[in-house]
One Martini backbone bead per residue (centre of mass of N, CA, C, O) as a GRO file, in nm:
protein
  425
    1MET     BB    1  12.177   7.080  13.197
    2PRO     BB    2  12.164   7.245  12.934
    3ILE     BB    3  11.985   7.508  12.783
    4GLU     BB    4  11.787   7.556  12.514
    5ILE     BB    5  11.785   7.792  12.250
    6LEU     BB    6  11.528   7.866  12.035
    7MET     BB    7  11.394   7.938  11.745
    8PRO     BB    8  11.139   8.144  11.717
    9ALA     BB    9  10.788   8.188  11.664
   10LEU     BB   10  10.666   8.521  11.591
   11SER     BB   11  10.466   8.386  11.381
   12PRO     BB   12  10.246   8.189  11.208
   13THR     BB   13  10.436   8.218  10.925
   14MET     BB   14  10.697   8.138  11.053
   15LYS     BB   15  11.005   7.949  10.946
   16GLU     BB   16  11.215   8.190  10.935
   17GLY     BB   17  11.521   8.374  11.032
   18ASN     BB   18  11.712   8.648  11.147
   19LEU     BB   19  12.007   8.694  11.334
   20ALA     BB   20  12.080   9.011  11.408
   21LYS     BB   21  12.121   9.007  11.745
   22TRP     BB   22  12.324   9.007  12.034
   23VAL     BB   23  12.276   9.128  12.356
   24LYS     BB   24  12.421   8.888  12.460
   25LYS     BB   25  12.702   8.725  12.602
   26GLU     BB   26  12.931   8.522  12.678
   27GLY     BB   27  12.886   8.495  13.042
   28ASP     BB   28  12.620   8.605  13.087
   29LYS     BB   29  12.366   8.692  13.278
   30ILE     BB   30  12.031   8.548  13.307
   31LYS     BB   31  11.698   8.657  13.302
   32ALA     BB   32  11.382   8.633  13.313
   33GLY     BB   33  11.277   8.861  13.047
   34GLU     BB   34  11.526   8.913  12.904
   35VAL     BB   35  11.699   9.047  12.651
   36ILE     BB   36  11.902   8.854  12.403
   37ALA     BB   37  11.761   8.916  12.113
   38GLU     BB   38  11.739   8.978  11.752
   39ILE     BB   39  11.469   8.924  11.521
   40GLU     BB   40  11.418   8.875  11.174
   41THR     BB   41  11.139   8.889  11.008
   42ASP     BB   42  10.892   8.925  10.755
   43LYS     BB   43  10.819   9.225  10.912
   44ALA     BB   44  11.026   9.239  11.167
   45THR     BB   45  11.205   9.352  11.445
   46MET     BB   46  11.252   9.136  11.731
   47GLU     BB   47  11.237   9.060  12.059
   48VAL     BB   48  11.405   8.827  12.279
   49GLU     BB   49  11.316   8.637  12.556
   50ALA     BB   50  11.388   8.491  12.842
   51VAL     BB   51  11.277   8.181  13.024
   52ASP     BB   52  11.559   8.150  13.163
   53GLU     BB   53  11.810   8.090  13.394
   54GLY     BB   54  12.162   8.204  13.378
   55ILE     BB   55  12.428   8.125  13.154
   56LEU     BB   56  12.580   8.216  12.864
   57GLY     BB   57  12.766   7.965  12.728
   58LYS     BB   58  12.660   7.937  12.408
   59ILE     BB   59  12.693   8.045  12.077
   60ILE     BB   60  12.577   7.898  11.785
   61VAL     BB   61  12.441   8.149  11.641
   62PRO     BB   62  12.542   8.406  11.482
   63GLN     BB   63  12.530   8.713  11.411
   64GLY     BB   64  12.380   8.750  11.081
   65THR     BB   65  12.218   8.507  11.043
   66GLU     BB   66  12.041   8.341  10.794
   67ASN     BB   67  11.780   8.134  10.770
   68VAL     BB   68  11.662   8.035  11.049
   69ALA     BB   69  11.512   7.782  11.174
   70VAL     BB   70  11.267   7.683  11.343
   71ASN     BB   71  11.398   7.523  11.638
   72THR     BB   72  11.676   7.611  11.642
   73CYS     BB   73  11.974   7.600  11.794
   74ILE     BB   74  12.138   7.910  11.922
   75ALA     BB   75  12.177   7.829  12.237
   76LEU     BB   76  12.331   7.809  12.573
   77ILE     BB   77  12.237   7.738  12.913
   78LEU     BB   78  12.368   7.769  13.227
   79GLU     BB   79  12.328   7.643  13.519
   80GLU     BB   80  12.351   7.628  13.835
   81GLY     BB   81  12.684   7.489  13.877
   82GLU     BB   82  12.775   7.514  13.590
   83ASP     BB   83  13.008   7.447  13.335
   84LYS     BB   84  13.175   7.401  13.036
   85SER     BB   85  13.175   7.089  13.063
   86ALA     BB   86  12.869   7.061  13.011
   87LEU     BB   87  12.881   7.126  12.712
   88GLU     BB   88  13.051   6.884  12.617
   89LYS     BB   89  12.859   6.666  12.721
   90PHE     BB   90  12.611   6.757  12.564
   91VAL     BB   91  12.726   6.732  12.277
   92SER     BB   92  12.806   6.436  12.301
   93SER     BB   93  12.521   6.320  12.360
   94VAL     BB   94  12.390   6.430  12.098
   95SER     BB   95  12.584   6.293  11.894
   96ASN     BB   96  12.490   5.989  11.998
   97SER     BB   97  12.227   6.056  11.883
   98SER     BB   98  11.972   6.088  11.650
   99ALA     BB   99  11.998   6.405  11.621
  100VAL     BB  100  12.250   6.419  11.434
  101ASN     BB  101  12.058   6.385  11.160
  102GLN     BB  102  11.951   6.656  11.203
  103PRO     BB  103  11.941   6.976  11.066
  104ASN     BB  104  11.885   7.115  11.379
  105SER     BB  105  12.123   7.027  11.524
  106LEU     BB  106  12.376   7.104  11.734
  107PRO     BB  107  12.635   6.994  11.596
  108GLN     BB  108  12.575   7.122  11.321
  109ALA     BB  109  12.577   7.414  11.419
  110ILE     BB  110  12.868   7.413  11.525
  111SER     BB  111  13.001   7.332  11.262
  112ASN     BB  112  12.903   7.580  11.100
  113THR     BB  113  13.038   7.789  11.282
  114GLU     BB  114  13.331   7.694  11.239
  115LYS     BB  115  13.332   7.730  10.933
  116SER     BB  116  13.273   8.032  10.940
  117ASN     BB  117  13.524   8.113  11.102
  118ASN     BB  118  13.734   7.996  10.903
  119LEU     BB  119  13.648   8.169  10.662
  120GLU     BB  120  13.715   8.443  10.786
  121ILE     BB  121  14.019   8.391  10.827
  122LYS     BB  122  14.089   8.343  10.523
  123THR     BB  123  13.968   8.630  10.410
  124THR     BB  124  14.122   8.861  10.555
  125PRO     BB  125  14.389   8.898  10.386
  126GLU     BB  126  14.247   8.995  10.125
  127LYS     BB  127  14.146   9.268  10.240
  128THR     BB  128  14.440   9.391  10.310
  129GLN     BB  129  14.515   9.423   9.991
  130ASN     BB  130  14.350   9.670   9.985
  131SER     BB  131  14.427  10.000   9.939
  132SER     BB  132  14.174  10.134  10.084
  133ASP     BB  133  14.253   9.999  10.367
  134ILE     BB  134  14.544  10.121  10.409
  135ILE     BB  135  14.435  10.392  10.392
  136LYS     BB  136  14.422  10.673  10.599
  137ALA     BB  137  14.079  10.789  10.640
  138SER     BB  138  13.823  10.975  10.651
  139PRO     BB  139  13.503  10.955  10.550
  140LEU     BB  140  13.489  11.247  10.437
  141ALA     BB  141  13.746  11.233  10.267
  142LYS     BB  142  13.652  11.001  10.086
  143ARG     BB  143  13.399  11.142   9.969
  144ILE     BB  144  13.538  11.385   9.840
  145ALA     BB  145  13.733  11.224   9.662
  146LYS     BB  146  13.512  11.080   9.499
  147ASN     BB  147  13.370  11.339   9.387
  148GLU     BB  148  13.666  11.444   9.265
  149ASN     BB  149  13.834  11.211   9.147
  150ILE     BB  150  14.041  11.108   9.382
  151SER     BB  151  14.338  10.981   9.486
  152LEU     BB  152  14.468  10.910   9.801
  153THR     BB  153  14.768  10.853   9.709
  154GLN     BB  154  14.816  11.180   9.644
  155ILE     BB  155  14.786  11.223   9.961
  156SER     BB  156  14.877  11.392  10.249
  157GLY     BB  157  14.864  11.346  10.589
  158SER     BB  158  14.780  11.552  10.898
  159GLY     BB  159  14.700  11.350  11.084
  160PRO     BB  160  14.700  11.103  11.279
  161HIS     BB  161  14.930  10.893  11.155
  162GLY     BB  162  14.863  11.013  10.855
  163ARG     BB  163  14.579  11.099  10.838
  164ILE     BB  164  14.324  11.173  10.627
  165ILE     BB  165  14.161  11.477  10.590
  166LYS     BB  166  13.954  11.710  10.478
  167ASP     BB  167  14.169  11.942  10.435
  168ASP     BB  168  14.356  11.782  10.249
  169VAL     BB  169  14.154  11.759  10.013
  170LEU     BB  170  14.080  12.062   9.978
  171ASN     BB  171  14.371  12.157   9.920
  172TYR     BB  172  14.407  11.982   9.668
  173VAL     BB  173  14.173  12.109   9.508
  174SER     BB  174  14.261  12.421   9.526
  175SER     BB  175  14.532  12.349   9.351
  176GLY     BB  176  14.400  12.196   9.080
  177ASN     BB  177  14.377  11.858   9.104
  178SER     BB  178  14.102  11.829   9.015
  179SER     BB  179  13.920  11.685   8.762
  180ARG     BB  180  13.687  11.890   8.773
  181SER     BB  181  13.851  12.165   8.765
  182SER     BB  182  14.034  12.067   8.500
  183SER     BB  183  13.749  11.932   8.351
  184VAL     BB  184  13.543  12.106   8.207
  185GLY     BB  185  13.283  11.907   8.055
  186VAL     BB  186  13.378  11.637   8.156
  187VAL     BB  187  13.302  11.304   8.155
  188HIS     BB  188  13.270  11.092   8.447
  189ARG     BB  189  13.297  10.761   8.479
  190ASN     BB  190  13.190  10.512   8.668
  191PRO     BB  191  13.354  10.215   8.726
  192GLN     BB  192  13.100  10.150   8.889
  193GLU     BB  193  12.812  10.032   8.753
  194PHE     BB  194  12.722   9.897   9.035
  195TYR     BB  195  12.505   9.823   9.315
  196THR     BB  196  12.409   9.641   9.609
  197LYS     BB  197  12.105   9.534   9.787
  198LYS     BB  198  12.016   9.346  10.027
  199ASN     BB  199  11.767   9.124  10.082
  200ASN     BB  200  11.534   9.114  10.300
  201ASN     BB  201  11.266   8.960  10.435
  202ILE     BB  202  11.063   9.177  10.368
  203ARG     BB  203  11.123   9.201  10.061
  204LYS     BB  204  11.065   8.904   9.993
  205VAL     BB  205  10.767   8.899  10.084
  206ILE     BB  206  10.664   9.123   9.906
  207ALA     BB  207  10.738   8.991   9.637
  208LYS     BB  208  10.569   8.733   9.674
  209ARG     BB  209  10.285   8.857   9.732
  210LEU     BB  210  10.260   9.047   9.480
  211LEU     BB  211  10.294   8.832   9.267
  212GLU     BB  212  10.052   8.660   9.353
  213SER     BB  213   9.843   8.884   9.316
  214LYS     BB  214   9.887   8.942   9.006
  215GLN     BB  215   9.844   8.636   8.919
  216ASN     BB  216   9.558   8.563   9.100
  217VAL     BB  217   9.435   8.856   9.087
  218PRO     BB  218   9.162   9.019   8.939
  219HIS     BB  219   9.210   9.325   8.847
  220PHE     BB  220   9.047   9.644   8.912
  221TYR     BB  221   8.973   9.998   8.820
  222LEU     BB  222   8.877  10.299   9.010
  223SER     BB  223   8.833  10.646   8.927
  224CYS     BB  224   8.839  10.968   9.112
  225GLU     BB  225   8.737  11.303   9.176
  226MET     BB  226   8.778  11.502   9.474
  227ARG     BB  227   8.664  11.718   9.701
  228VAL     BB  228   8.863  11.895   9.985
  229ASP     BB  229   8.776  12.161  10.122
  230LYS     BB  230   8.609  12.060  10.373
  231LEU     BB  231   8.831  11.880  10.483
  232ASN     BB  232   9.029  12.112  10.544
  233GLU     BB  233   8.842  12.269  10.732
  234LEU     BB  234   8.811  12.049  10.947
  235ARG     BB  235   9.106  12.014  11.013
  236ASN     BB  236   9.159  12.306  11.108
  237ALA     BB  237   8.943  12.309  11.331
  238LEU     BB  238   9.052  12.071  11.502
  239ASN     BB  239   9.339  12.195  11.548
  240GLU     BB  240   9.241  12.462  11.684
  241VAL     BB  241   9.084  12.296  11.935
  242ALA     BB  242   9.314  12.174  12.044
  243HIS     BB  243   9.498  12.068  12.293
  244HIS     BB  244   9.733  12.251  12.491
  245ASP     BB  245  10.014  12.302  12.629
  246GLU     BB  246  10.232  12.513  12.801
  247HIS     BB  247  10.398  12.534  12.504
  248GLY     BB  248  10.173  12.510  12.260
  249VAL     BB  249  10.136  12.208  12.214
  250PRO     BB  250   9.963  11.986  12.057
  251GLU     BB  251   9.822  11.686  12.131
  252TYR     BB  252   9.722  11.695  11.828
  253LYS     BB  253   9.740  11.619  11.459
  254ILE     BB  254   9.554  11.639  11.196
  255SER     BB  255   9.517  11.452  10.905
  256ILE     BB  256   9.410  11.362  10.601
  257ASN     BB  257   9.444  11.056  10.652
  258ASP     BB  258   9.259  11.037  10.897
  259LEU     BB  259   8.999  11.126  10.741
  260ILE     BB  260   9.010  10.894  10.530
  261ILE     BB  261   8.983  10.659  10.722
  262LYS     BB  262   8.708  10.740  10.831
  263ALA     BB  263   8.556  10.757  10.557
  264THR     BB  264   8.609  10.464  10.473
  265ALA     BB  265   8.468  10.327  10.710
  266MET     BB  266   8.187  10.451  10.652
  267ALA     BB  267   8.159  10.335  10.363
  268LEU     BB  268   8.178  10.033  10.450
  269LYS     BB  269   7.919  10.043  10.617
  270LYS     BB  270   7.740  10.097  10.359
  271VAL     BB  271   7.953   9.884  10.190
  272PRO     BB  272   8.022   9.565  10.284
  273ASP     BB  273   8.119   9.421  10.012
  274ALA     BB  274   8.412   9.570  10.034
  275ASN     BB  275   8.443   9.402  10.315
  276SER     BB  276   8.637   9.151  10.180
  277SER     BB  277   8.668   8.795  10.074
  278TRP     BB  278   8.815   8.517   9.919
  279SER     BB  279   8.665   8.193   9.859
  280GLU     BB  280   8.578   7.894   9.722
  281ASP     BB  281   8.296   7.867   9.888
  282ALA     BB  282   8.303   8.183   9.992
  283THR     BB  283   8.212   8.497  10.074
  284ILE     BB  284   8.371   8.730  10.283
  285ILE     BB  285   8.206   8.921  10.538
  286TYR     BB  286   8.289   9.175  10.742
  287ASN     BB  287   8.194   9.308  11.057
  288ASN     BB  288   8.467   9.441  11.074
  289ILE     BB  289   8.662   9.753  11.061
  290ASP     BB  290   8.996   9.710  10.930
  291ILE     BB  291   9.256   9.936  10.872
  292SER     BB  292   9.511   9.928  10.642
  293MET     BB  293   9.826  10.103  10.660
  294ALA     BB  294  10.068  10.221  10.468
  295VAL     BB  295  10.423  10.181  10.563
  296ALA     BB  296  10.728  10.310  10.533
  297ILE     BB  297  11.031  10.129  10.552
  298ASP     BB  298  11.324   9.994  10.599
  299GLY     BB  299  11.314   9.786  10.315
  300GLY     BB  300  10.985   9.858  10.299
  301LEU     BB  301  10.654   9.729  10.396
  302ILE     BB  302  10.373   9.812  10.616
  303THR     BB  303  10.036   9.717  10.780
  304PRO     BB  304   9.891   9.869  11.000
  305ILE     BB  305   9.602   9.865  11.233
  306ILE     BB  306   9.274  10.004  11.236
  307LYS     BB  307   9.049   9.918  11.459
  308ASN     BB  308   8.734  10.003  11.438
  309ALA     BB  309   8.717  10.284  11.270
  310ASP     BB  310   8.404  10.352  11.276
  311GLN     BB  311   8.410  10.389  11.616
  312LYS     BB  312   8.613  10.618  11.587
  313THR     BB  313   8.761  10.894  11.629
  314ILE     BB  314   8.968  11.110  11.480
  315GLN     BB  315   9.157  11.139  11.723
  316GLN     BB  316   9.206  10.836  11.769
  317ILE     BB  317   9.319  10.775  11.489
  318SER     BB  318   9.557  10.970  11.496
  319LYS     BB  319   9.709  10.852  11.741
  320GLU     BB  320   9.727  10.557  11.638
  321ALA     BB  321   9.869  10.608  11.367
  322LYS     BB  322  10.128  10.737  11.484
  323SER     BB  323  10.210  10.503  11.669
  324LEU     BB  324  10.226  10.278  11.451
  325ALA     BB  325  10.430  10.416  11.261
  326LYS     BB  326  10.661  10.429  11.465
  327LYS     BB  327  10.676  10.125  11.529
  328ALA     BB  328  10.735  10.040  11.238
  329ARG     BB  329  11.009  10.202  11.204
  330ASP     BB  330  11.127  10.055  11.479
  331GLY     BB  331  11.033   9.744  11.486
  332LYS     BB  332  10.768   9.718  11.724
  333LEU     BB  333  10.563   9.540  11.615
  334THR     BB  334  10.307   9.340  11.663
  335PRO     BB  335  10.135   9.097  11.509
  336GLU     BB  336   9.840   9.217  11.581
  337GLU     BB  337   9.919   9.506  11.431
  338PHE     BB  338   9.962   9.357  11.113
  339GLN     BB  339   9.758   9.122  11.126
  340GLY     BB  340   9.520   9.150  10.881
  341GLY     BB  341   9.255   9.299  10.786
  342THR     BB  342   8.998   9.437  10.539
  343PHE     BB  343   9.143   9.715  10.445
  344SER     BB  344   9.327   9.935  10.224
  345ILE     BB  345   9.574  10.213  10.249
  346SER     BB  346   9.745  10.426  10.002
  347ASN     BB  347   9.959  10.713  10.062
  348LEU     BB  348  10.127  10.955   9.816
  349GLY     BB  349  10.079  11.266   9.852
  350MET     BB  350  10.351  11.356  10.005
  351PHE     BB  351  10.511  11.293   9.709
  352GLY     BB  352  10.337  11.421   9.460
  353ILE     BB  353  10.114  11.230   9.363
  354ASP     BB  354   9.851  11.215   9.119
  355ASN     BB  355   9.862  10.895   9.025
  356PHE     BB  356   9.754  10.556   9.128
  357SER     BB  357   9.799  10.193   9.155
  358ALA     BB  358   9.726   9.937   9.361
  359ILE     BB  359   9.790   9.635   9.528
  360VAL     BB  360   9.641   9.379   9.638
  361ASN     BB  361   9.595   9.249   9.981
  362PRO     BB  362   9.597   8.952  10.065
  363PRO     BB  363   9.265   8.863  10.128
  364GLN     BB  364   9.184   9.112  10.031
  365SER     BB  365   8.978   9.309   9.789
  366CYS     BB  366   9.092   9.605   9.877
  367ILE     BB  367   9.246   9.922   9.757
  368LEU     BB  368   9.348  10.256   9.837
  369ALA     BB  369   9.452  10.528   9.629
  370VAL     BB  370   9.627  10.823   9.737
  371SER     BB  371   9.662  11.148   9.644
  372ARG     BB  372   9.716  11.460   9.592
  373THR     BB  373   9.659  11.790   9.646
  374VAL     BB  374   9.485  12.016   9.418
  375GLU     BB  375   9.498  12.330   9.274
  376LYS     BB  376   9.196  12.435   9.093
  377PRO     BB  377   8.972  12.476   8.859
  378VAL     BB  378   8.614  12.492   8.924
  379ILE     BB  379   8.281  12.385   8.905
  380ASP     BB  380   8.032  12.597   9.082
  381HIS     BB  381   7.730  12.651   9.003
  382GLY     BB  382   7.844  12.775   8.713
  383GLN     BB  383   8.121  12.848   8.852
  384ILE     BB  384   8.445  12.969   8.867
  385LYS     BB  385   8.677  12.811   9.088
  386ILE     BB  386   8.888  12.760   9.356
  387GLY     BB  387   9.008  12.430   9.416
  388HIS     BB  388   9.027  12.108   9.589
  389THR     BB  389   9.182  11.804   9.480
  390MET     BB  390   9.147  11.433   9.454
  391ASN     BB  391   9.291  11.131   9.365
  392ILE     BB  392   9.109  10.814   9.347
  393THR     BB  393   9.192  10.455   9.372
  394LEU     BB  394   9.036  10.145   9.309
  395SER     BB  395   9.137   9.824   9.402
  396ALA     BB  396   9.002   9.505   9.278
  397ASP     BB  397   8.852   9.194   9.330
  398HIS     BB  398   8.652   9.040   9.088
  399ARG     BB  399   8.556   8.789   9.255
  400VAL     BB  400   8.405   8.991   9.469
  401VAL     BB  401   8.415   9.274   9.319
  402ASP     BB  402   8.218   9.464   9.146
  403GLY     BB  403   8.171   9.747   8.973
  404ALA     BB  404   7.916   9.840   9.132
  405VAL     BB  405   8.039   9.817   9.416
  406GLY     BB  406   8.277  10.008   9.372
  407ALA     BB  407   8.100  10.255   9.293
  408GLU     BB  408   7.936  10.264   9.556
  409PHE     BB  409   8.173  10.314   9.742
  410LEU     BB  410   8.276  10.584   9.608
  411LYS     BB  411   8.015  10.734   9.656
  412ALA     BB  412   8.028  10.719   9.966
  413LEU     BB  413   8.307  10.846   9.996
  414ARG     BB  414   8.243  11.119   9.872
  415ARG     BB  415   8.040  11.206  10.087
  416TYR     BB  416   8.253  11.196  10.332
  417ILE     BB  417   8.460  11.397  10.198
  418GLU     BB  418   8.263  11.641  10.098
  419HIS     BB  419   8.100  11.569  10.396
  420PRO     BB  420   8.270  11.547  10.691
  421ILE     BB  421   8.054  11.597  10.915
  422LEU     BB  422   7.952  11.295  10.911
  423ASN     BB  423   8.205  11.177  11.081
  424ILE     BB  424   8.097  11.341  11.369
  425LEU     BB  425   7.779  11.257  11.413
   0.00000   0.00000   0.00000
């Protein structure tokens, strides 16, 4: 009897996912532990491994299918000695059972697949009627023509089989035929008023969670400006003494964000009430300090976690932060690496942002927004000097953290940022 491959639950909160890609195709031999597909969850794209051996007999849910419910049959594996006739018998037996009435049943999935295939066949002729599809041109030639507001129908191609190449378009432009070159000062309106970017699961979950946060969490904000001259000095000193390989490349490179993670963890150790969550029965104060750091990825945002950040050295935090950020951008984070966390940090300083307020990431009660370092005149012991400052804003859930607690936390944070030697003692 064929073995069913079911849509896996790759995280505790996952109810459905997108079948992004089939790594194996029908007829391929499969060994236990081999990657057979890639599933896009609400947080990342993750690989799915086979748990049984055999031949991939039939793909039920094609790649690119969205919102596939957990435990839906997505494919069938033929065991040793079975051929495709076993698939027909299996489908027939399932169709005659009560499972045929279930929304995730195999016959329904096959029926939907066939409908999808028929729909694709019907719509294909309509695509071929589009003139842009008929004209043979290289992608670069098309882009140049679009920028110059030129119709490719006006250009003869010199490439293979009459294909229009870059030089054909450039020659056409140099001859004075471009609307840009012949109409200096004339505004050319794009006939396409807008274009759309399809929302992936990550973007949908971000939208849902942040909307719930702003609607249900009573935010308040505390901002202050901190001196970071000594923080920069410590960073430079640590990078200077870092171990280098035979090519002179440092083993690690400390960033300002690494130092801020460490300083935040130390401040939370001093003010544990900020390392907390709200529940209806009691306020939860976490014993461990796990810092969630916001990382921008393609199509959204994810927050991998530096666990027990208060107990780790700055070098350990730096290595772990860089490793987690890379895995996040590659879609390789495991659920335990991004689920949980007790406090969040969002740093937009590298984008030149002077000041911003972040949205609390429930169930956490606080998030720290870090802006860029600015060189400016400062008053130091009655004298005007050139110093480096950074604006930091704490967003807090007022159900858990009162203004005094937030202020006490920022006071402790200032001490560890302006006197960073305390972070390594």
